C-alpha positions as CSV (number, residue, x, y, z in Angstrom):
1,M,97.2,77.4,56.6
2,A,97.4,80.4,58.9
3,T,99.0,78.3,61.5
4,A,101.6,76.9,59.1
5,A,102.4,80.4,57.9
6,A,102.9,81.7,61.4
7,R,105.4,78.9,62.2
8,K,107.6,80.1,59.3
9,T,107.5,83.7,60.4
10,V,111.1,84.9,61.0
11,P,111.7,86.7,64.3
12,I,112.6,90.3,64.2
13,H,115.8,91.4,66.0
14,R,117.4,94.7,67.0
15,E,120.7,95.7,65.5
16,P,123.5,93.4,66.7
17,T,125.1,94.5,70.0
18,R,128.4,96.2,69.4
19,R,131.4,94.2,70.6
20,I,133.7,96.8,72.0
21,G,136.1,94.3,73.5
22,S,136.2,91.3,75.8
23,R,135.1,91.9,79.4
24,L,137.6,89.3,80.5
25,P,141.4,89.7,80.0
26,E,143.1,86.7,78.3
27,S,145.5,86.5,81.2
28,A,142.6,85.8,83.7
29,G,143.1,82.8,85.9
30,P,140.6,80.0,86.6
31,L,139.2,81.6,89.7
32,R,138.6,84.9,88.0
33,R,137.0,83.1,85.0
34,R,134.7,81.2,87.3
35,W,133.7,84.4,89.1
36,H,133.3,86.2,85.7
37,Y,131.0,83.5,84.2
38,H,129.1,82.5,87.4
39,G,129.2,85.6,89.6
40,L,125.5,86.2,89.6
41,S,124.7,82.7,90.9
42,I,127.5,82.9,93.4
43,V,126.3,86.2,94.8
44,L,122.6,85.2,94.9
45,F,123.3,81.9,96.7
46,T,125.6,83.7,99.1
47,L,122.9,86.2,99.9
48,F,120.5,83.4,100.4
49,L,122.8,81.6,102.9
50,V,123.5,84.9,104.8
51,T,119.9,85.8,105.1
52,M,118.9,82.2,105.9
53,I,121.4,82.2,108.8
54,G,120.0,85.6,109.9
55,Q,116.5,84.3,109.9
56,T,117.5,81.1,111.8
57,W,119.5,82.9,114.4
58,S,116.9,85.7,115.0
59,G,114.1,83.2,114.9
60,W,115.8,81.0,117.5
61,Y,116.0,84.0,119.9
62,A,112.4,85.0,119.2
63,Y,111.2,81.5,119.8
64,N,113.0,81.1,123.1
65,G,111.6,84.5,124.1
66,E,108.1,83.1,123.6
67,Q,109.1,80.0,125.5
68,R,110.2,82.0,128.5
69,Q,107.0,84.0,128.4
70,H,104.9,80.9,128.6
71,G,107.1,79.2,131.3
72,E,108.4,76.6,128.8
73,A,112.0,75.3,128.4
74,E,114.2,76.9,125.9
75,V,115.6,74.9,123.0
76,S,119.0,74.6,121.4
77,L,119.7,75.9,117.9
78,V,119.6,72.4,116.5
79,E,116.3,71.7,118.2
80,Y,114.9,74.9,116.9
81,L,115.4,73.8,113.3
82,G,112.9,71.0,114.0
83,T,110.2,73.3,115.4
84,G,107.1,74.4,113.6
85,H,108.1,78.0,114.3
86,F,111.1,77.6,111.9
87,G,109.5,75.4,109.3
88,E,106.3,77.4,109.0
89,A,108.2,80.7,108.6
90,T,110.6,79.2,106.1
91,F,108.2,77.3,103.8
92,E,105.4,79.8,103.7
93,N,107.9,82.2,102.1
94,W,109.4,79.6,99.8
95,E,105.9,78.6,98.5
96,S,105.1,82.2,97.5
97,E,108.4,82.6,95.7
98,F,108.0,79.5,93.6
99,L,104.3,80.2,93.0
100,Q,105.3,83.7,91.7
101,M,107.9,82.3,89.4
102,A,105.7,79.5,88.1
103,F,102.9,82.0,87.2
104,Y,105.4,84.5,85.7
105,V,107.0,81.9,83.4
106,L,103.5,80.7,82.2
107,L,101.9,84.2,81.9
108,T,104.7,85.5,79.8
109,V,104.1,82.7,77.3
110,W,100.6,84.1,76.3
111,L,100.3,87.6,77.7
112,F,102.1,90.8,76.7
113,Q,102.8,94.2,78.1
114,L,103.7,96.9,75.5
115,G,106.8,98.7,76.5
116,S,108.0,96.4,79.2
117,S,111.4,94.7,79.2
118,E,109.7,91.8,80.9
119,S,107.4,91.0,78.0
120,K,107.8,89.5,74.6
121,R,106.9,91.9,71.8
122,P,103.2,91.6,71.0
123,D,103.5,91.9,67.2
124,V,106.6,89.6,66.7
125,L,107.1,85.9,66.7
126,E,110.1,85.5,69.0
127,L,112.8,82.8,69.0
128,V,111.4,81.3,72.2
129,D,108.1,80.7,70.3
130,L,109.7,78.6,67.6
131,D,109.2,74.8,67.5
132,P,112.5,73.2,68.6
133,R,111.6,70.2,66.4
134,E,112.4,72.4,63.4
135,S,115.7,73.7,64.8
136,P,118.5,73.9,62.3
137,N,121.1,73.5,65.1
138,K,120.0,70.3,66.8
139,E,123.6,69.0,67.0
140,K,124.3,71.8,69.5
141,A,121.0,71.6,71.3
142,P,120.4,69.9,74.7
143,W,119.9,66.2,74.7
144,P,116.1,66.3,75.0
145,V,115.8,68.3,71.8
146,R,117.9,65.8,70.0
147,K,116.0,62.9,71.5
148,G,112.5,64.3,70.6
149,G,109.2,62.7,71.4
150,F,107.8,62.7,75.0
151,I,111.2,63.8,76.4
152,L,111.2,66.9,74.3
153,T,107.5,67.6,75.1
154,L,108.4,67.5,78.8
155,Y,111.6,69.5,78.4
156,E,109.6,72.3,76.6
157,C,107.7,72.9,79.8
158,S,110.4,71.9,82.3
159,L,111.0,75.3,83.7
160,S,107.3,75.9,84.7
161,L,107.0,72.3,85.9
162,A,110.1,72.7,88.1
163,F,108.7,75.8,89.8
164,G,105.3,74.2,90.1
165,L,106.7,71.1,91.8
166,L,108.8,73.3,94.1
167,F,105.6,75.2,95.0
168,V,103.8,72.0,95.8
169,A,106.6,70.7,97.9
170,S,106.9,74.0,99.8
171,I,103.2,74.4,100.5
172,T,103.1,70.8,101.7
173,L,106.0,71.4,104.0
174,H,104.3,74.6,105.2
175,A,101.3,72.5,106.2
176,V,103.4,69.7,107.8
177,T,105.6,72.0,109.8
178,G,103.2,74.8,110.4
179,V,100.6,72.5,112.1
180,N,103.1,72.0,115.0
181,H,103.4,75.7,115.6
182,F,99.7,76.1,115.3
183,N,99.0,73.3,117.8
184,E,101.4,74.9,120.3
185,E,99.3,78.0,120.2
186,Q,96.1,76.0,120.4
187,M,97.2,74.1,123.5
188,A,98.5,77.3,125.1
189,H,94.9,78.6,124.9
190,G,93.3,75.4,126.0
191,Q,92.2,74.4,122.5
192,P,92.4,70.9,120.9
193,A,95.2,70.1,118.6
194,A,94.5,70.0,114.8
195,T,95.5,67.5,112.2
196,I,97.5,68.5,109.2
197,M,94.4,68.5,107.0
198,E,92.5,70.6,109.6
199,Y,95.3,73.1,109.7
200,A,95.6,73.2,105.9
201,A,91.8,74.0,105.7
202,S,92.0,76.7,108.5
203,S,91.9,80.4,107.9
204,Q,95.2,80.7,109.7
205,F,97.0,78.6,107.1
206,W,95.5,80.6,104.2
207,F,96.2,83.9,105.9
208,E,99.8,82.9,106.2
209,S,99.9,82.0,102.5
210,F,97.9,84.9,101.0
211,Q,99.8,87.5,102.9
212,N,102.9,86.3,101.0
213,W,101.3,85.6,97.7
214,Q,99.9,89.1,97.3
215,S,103.2,90.7,97.9
216,E,104.9,88.6,95.3
217,F,102.3,89.4,92.6
218,L,102.5,93.1,93.6
219,S,106.3,93.0,93.0
220,L,105.9,91.3,89.7
221,A,103.3,93.9,88.6
222,A,105.6,96.7,89.7
223,M,108.5,95.1,87.7
224,V,106.5,94.8,84.6
225,G,105.1,98.3,84.9
226,L,108.1,100.2,86.0
227,T,110.3,98.8,83.2
228,I,108.1,100.6,80.7
229,F,109.2,104.0,82.0
230,L,112.4,103.5,84.1
231,R,115.8,102.3,83.2
232,Q,118.9,100.8,84.8
233,R,122.0,101.1,82.6
234,G,123.8,97.7,82.3
235,S,121.0,95.5,83.6
236,P,119.4,92.9,81.3
237,E,116.2,93.5,83.3
238,S,115.9,97.0,81.8
239,K,115.5,98.3,78.3
240,P,118.4,100.3,76.9
241,V,118.4,103.8,78.4
242,D,117.7,105.4,75.1
243,A,114.9,103.0,74.1
244,P,111.5,104.6,73.4
245,I,109.0,104.3,76.3
246,W,106.5,102.1,74.4
247,E,109.1,100.0,72.6
248,T,108.9,96.4,74.0
249,S,112.3,94.9,74.7
250,D,113.3,91.8,72.8
C-alpha cells in the first residue's frame, strides 16, 4: 500500500520560470539557429578536438625525445598513433571519465545531498522518479516508452549502461595498448615482456588507473559540495543566486 501511494505522489515544483522574451530573434538564419540550439555540444566537441590534437602533437615530440635518449629510431606522427605511449595515455584518461559519469548517474538515483544543485530533493518525488509506463504523454515520448516491455526496461537504464560500456571499452583498450608501452620499458631494462593479462594485473596498470579515478571522484565531490554554497548566475549547474543555502535545487 505504501509503495502504491508513493507512486501517486505528485512532484513539487518551483514557481514557473518567467518568460521575459525569446533568446532567439525570429529573423535568425539556419546557422544561427543551429548554433543557438546546439552551441554547448559544438563547443565541447571542438574543445575535445583541439586538446586531442594538442595531446597527440606534444606526445609525439615527447615520445621521440625518449626514443633519441635510448638510441632508438624516431617515428612519424602516423606511426606514433599506433604506439602504446599514445594509446595508454589516451584510454587511461577516457576510462576514468566514463567511470566517473557512470557512478554519478547511478549514485544520484538513490543518494541525496541537501542544498546541492547536483542532487534531487530528498523529501520530494521528482519527475525523473515516475514510472514511464504510467506517462500521460506517451504519444510524444521516445519510441522505447511507447513500445514498452523489455525495450523500455533497457531504455530506463540506457544512460548508465552506455557510460558503463564506454568504461569497459576504455579500460580494455588501456590494457591492450598500454602493454606495448610497458613492454618497451621492460625490454629497455632487460626485463621479460608481459602479456596483456599480466600487465592488467600489475601494479603499474592499477597505478595508472587509480591516479585518474581519484581525481575524477574528487572533482565530483567538489561539484556537489561547492554548489551548496556558491553560485554561477546563468548556469543550470548552479542554484539561483538568491536560493537559500540548504535549499536543494529541482
